[in-house]
C-alpha positions in Angstrom: 0.0 0.0 0.0 1.3 3.4 -1.0 1.1 6.0 1.8 1.7 9.8 1.8 2.7 11.8 4.9 0.4 14.7 5.8 1.4 17.2 8.5 -1.5 17.8 10.9 -1.3 20.9 13.2 -2.1 20.1 16.8 -1.6 21.8 20.1 2.1 22.5 20.5 3.3 21.4 17.1 2.5 19.0 14.2 1.7 15.3 13.8 3.1 13.5 10.8 0.2 11.3 9.7 0.5 8.5 7.2 -2.5 8.3 4.8 -3.0 5.5 2.3 -5.5 4.0 0.0 -8.2 5.4 -2.3 -11.8 6.4 -1.9 -14.4 5.2 0.5 -14.7 5.0 4.3 -11.3 5.2 6.0 -9.9 3.3 8.9 -8.2 5.6 11.4 -5.9 3.7 13.8 -4.7 4.5 17.3 -1.9 2.4 18.8 -1.2 1.0 22.3 1.0 2.4 25.1 4.4 1.5 23.8 3.3 1.2 20.1 3.6 3.3 17.0 2.0 3.7 13.6 4.1 0.6 12.7 2.2 -1.6 15.1 -0.4 -1.8 12.3 2.0 -2.9 9.5 0.8 -6.5 9.5 -2.9 -5.5 9.6 -2.6 -3.0 6.7 -0.8 -5.6 4.6 -3.9 -7.8 4.8 -6.6 -5.2 4.2 -8.3 -5.2 0.8 -6.3 -3.3 -1.9 -7.2 0.4 -2.0 -8.6 0.5 1.5 -8.1 4.1 2.9 -6.1 4.1 6.1 -4.8 6.8 8.5 -2.2 6.1 11.2 0.3 8.1 13.2 2.5 8.0 16.3 0.6 9.4 19.2 1.8 12.5 21.1 4.9 11.7 23.1 5.8 8.6 21.1 8.1 7.8 18.2 8.0 10.5 15.5 5.7 12.6 17.8 8.0 12.3 20.8 9.0 16.0 20.6 5.4 17.2 21.0 4.9 18.8 24.5 2.5 17.5 27.1 0.1 17.1 28.6 -0.2 13.5 27.4 -3.4 12.6 29.2 -6.4 10.8 27.5 -8.3 14.0 26.7 -5.3 15.5 24.9 -4.8 12.3 22.9 -8.4 12.3 22.0 -8.1 15.9 20.9 -5.2 14.9 18.6 -7.2 11.9 17.2 -10.2 14.1 16.4 -7.9 16.6 14.7 -6.3 13.9 12.6 -9.7 12.5 11.5 -11.0 16.0 10.6 -7.9 16.9 8.6 -7.1 13.6 6.8 -10.5 12.0 6.2 -12.9 13.8 3.8 -15.8 11.4 4.4 -17.0 8.6 6.7 -14.4 6.7 8.9 -14.1 3.9 11.4 -11.9 4.3 14.5 -9.7 1.3 15.3 -8.1 1.6 18.7 -5.8 -0.9 20.5 -5.4 -1.0 24.3 -4.7 2.6 25.3 -5.6 3.7 21.8 -8.9 1.9 22.4 -9.7 4.0 25.5 -8.8 7.1 23.6 -11.0 6.0 20.7 -13.9 5.5 23.1 -13.6 9.1 24.3 -13.5 10.3 20.7 -16.6 8.2 19.7 -18.4 9.7 22.7 -17.9 13.2 21.2 -19.8 12.0 18.1 -17.5 13.7 15.6 -18.9 14.2 12.1 -18.2 11.3 9.8 -17.7 8.7 12.5 -19.4 5.5 11.2 -18.2 2.9 13.8 -15.7 1.9 16.4 -13.4 -1.2 16.5 -11.8 -1.8 19.9 -8.9 -4.2 19.8 -8.0 -5.6 23.2 -9.1 -2.2 24.6 -8.6 -0.8 28.0 -12.2 -0.7 29.4 -13.9 2.5 30.4 -14.2 1.3 34.0 -10.9 0.2 35.5 -11.1 -3.2 37.2 -10.1 -3.6 40.8 -6.8 -5.2 39.8 -5.6 -1.7 38.7 -4.2 -0.9 42.1 -1.6 1.8 43.0 1.0 -1.0 43.3 0.1 -2.4 39.9 0.4 1.0 38.3 3.7 1.8 39.8 5.1 -1.5 38.6 3.7 -1.0 35.1 5.2 2.5 34.9 8.7 0.8 35.0 7.9 -1.7 32.3 9.7 0.3 29.6 12.6 1.5 31.6 15.3 -0.4 29.5 15.6 -2.8 26.6 15.7 -5.7 29.2 12.4 -4.7 30.9 10.7 -4.2 27.5 11.8 -7.6 26.3 10.5 -9.1 29.5 7.1 -7.4 29.1 6.8 -8.4 25.5 7.8 -12.1 26.1 6.0 -12.7 29.4 3.1 -10.3 29.6 2.0 -8.7 26.3 2.2 -11.7 24.0 1.1 -15.3 24.0 2.8 -16.2 20.8 6.4 -15.9 19.5 6.8 -12.7 17.4 8.9 -12.8 14.3 12.3 -11.4 15.0 11.8 -8.2 13.0 8.5 -7.5 14.6 9.9 -8.1 18.1 12.8 -5.8 17.4 10.4 -3.1 16.2 8.2 -3.5 19.3 11.2 -3.0 21.6 12.3 0.1 19.6 8.8 1.5 19.8 8.4 0.9 23.6 11.6 2.8 24.2 10.8 5.7 21.9 9.0 8.0 24.3 9.8 10.8 26.7 9.7 10.0 30.4 6.5 12.0 31.0 4.6 10.4 28.1 5.8 6.9 29.1 4.5 7.4 32.7 1.2 9.1 32.0 -0.8 6.0 31.0 0.2 3.6 33.7 0.1 6.2 36.5 -3.1 8.0 35.5 -4.8 7.0 32.2 -5.3 3.4 32.9 -7.1 4.2 36.1 -9.3 6.9 34.7 -13.0 6.1 34.8 -14.7 7.3 31.6 -18.0 5.4 31.9 -20.0 8.7 32.1 -18.6 9.6 28.7 -18.9 6.3 26.8 -22.7 6.3 27.4 -22.8 8.8 24.6 -21.4 6.4 22.0 -24.1 6.0 19.4 -22.2 4.3 16.5 -21.9 0.5 16.0 -19.1 -0.9 18.2 -17.3 -4.2 17.9 -14.7 -5.5 20.4 -11.9 -7.9 19.7 -10.6 -9.8 22.7 -7.7 -12.2 22.8 -8.1 -15.6 24.4 -4.8 -15.5 26.3 -4.6 -11.8 27.0 -3.5 -11.3 30.6 -3.6 -7.5 30.4 -7.3 -7.1 29.3 -8.7 -10.7 29.5 -12.0 -11.4 27.8 -13.7 -11.7 31.2 -12.6 -8.2 32.2 -14.0 -6.8 29.0 -17.3 -8.5 29.6 -17.5 -7.1 33.1 -16.0 -3.6 32.7 -16.7 -2.6 29.1 -19.8 -4.3 27.7 -22.2 -3.1 30.4 -21.2 0.5 29.6 -21.5 0.1 25.8 -24.4 -2.3 25.8 -24.9 -2.3 22.0 -21.3 -3.5 21.4 -20.6 -7.0 20.2 -17.5 -9.0 21.2 -15.5 -11.7 19.5 -12.5 -13.6 21.0 -9.5 -14.3 18.9 -8.1 -17.7 19.8 -4.5 -18.4 20.9 -3.4 -14.8 21.0 -2.3 -12.3 23.7 -2.7 -8.6 24.2 -0.7 -7.5 21.2 -3.4 -8.6 18.7 -2.3 -6.3 15.9 1.2 -8.0 15.7 0.2 -11.5 17.0 -2.8 -12.0 14.8 -2.8 -9.3 12.1 -4.9 -11.4 9.7 -7.6 -11.9 12.2 -7.7 -8.2 13.0 -7.7 -7.2 9.3 -10.6 -9.7 8.6 -12.7 -8.4 11.5 -12.1 -4.8 10.7 -13.0 -5.4 7.0 -16.1 -7.3 7.9 -17.2 -4.6 10.3 -16.6 -1.9 7.7 -18.8 -3.8 5.3 -21.6 -4.1 7.9 -21.6 -0.4 8.8 -21.8 0.6 5.2 -25.1 -1.3 4.6 
């Protein structure tokens, strides 16, 4: 897929957004805490030819590392809205993974013009479960302190399958490519933020992809802490995968996203 880079002005600077495909409804992607636009490489490679896509490194990460804070969920949502407004001339579907899924929920609750649907991939739920304790968050905030801690997180927490070497190397690189403030914001604050009052305003179709062996956001957590707050959402569990669905099971994600896009266009 051929992509062009579009500069999008946001608070404090500019996001470099990668836009690909032709006409029709677009897929706008938001990556996880520790990810980047490249997290979606495998998914994009298995989408139908010509499918319009939009992806970028979120504020504080990768190519957007120099953007100043704050890095909280509302600022990330502001950025995502701005990207969609600037890069998508018509209808679009948000596809958010983990932290990007929580950001996408906030954006969908704002009901931006053109939003046709929401795909949540192993998302952080709107209501944090009781397991998100202060001790847990402090430990999580140190997960990306060094290449060694990142590799441990990838191999023993974030995935349930062995990643190809190049994908693993890229994931380590991405997880280290953040400023200290951006790296700490999600585990210390964002993951514990209750956004249930906002997500009640989501009116578009919603589908949730859970991963069978996800220990970060297990299917039972999503059933208890997400589905009751977005009651019209449907959920599918991808077998044999862990939390990093876009890199562990890109084909399954691409198929689910494509099927959902077809349904919302009817």
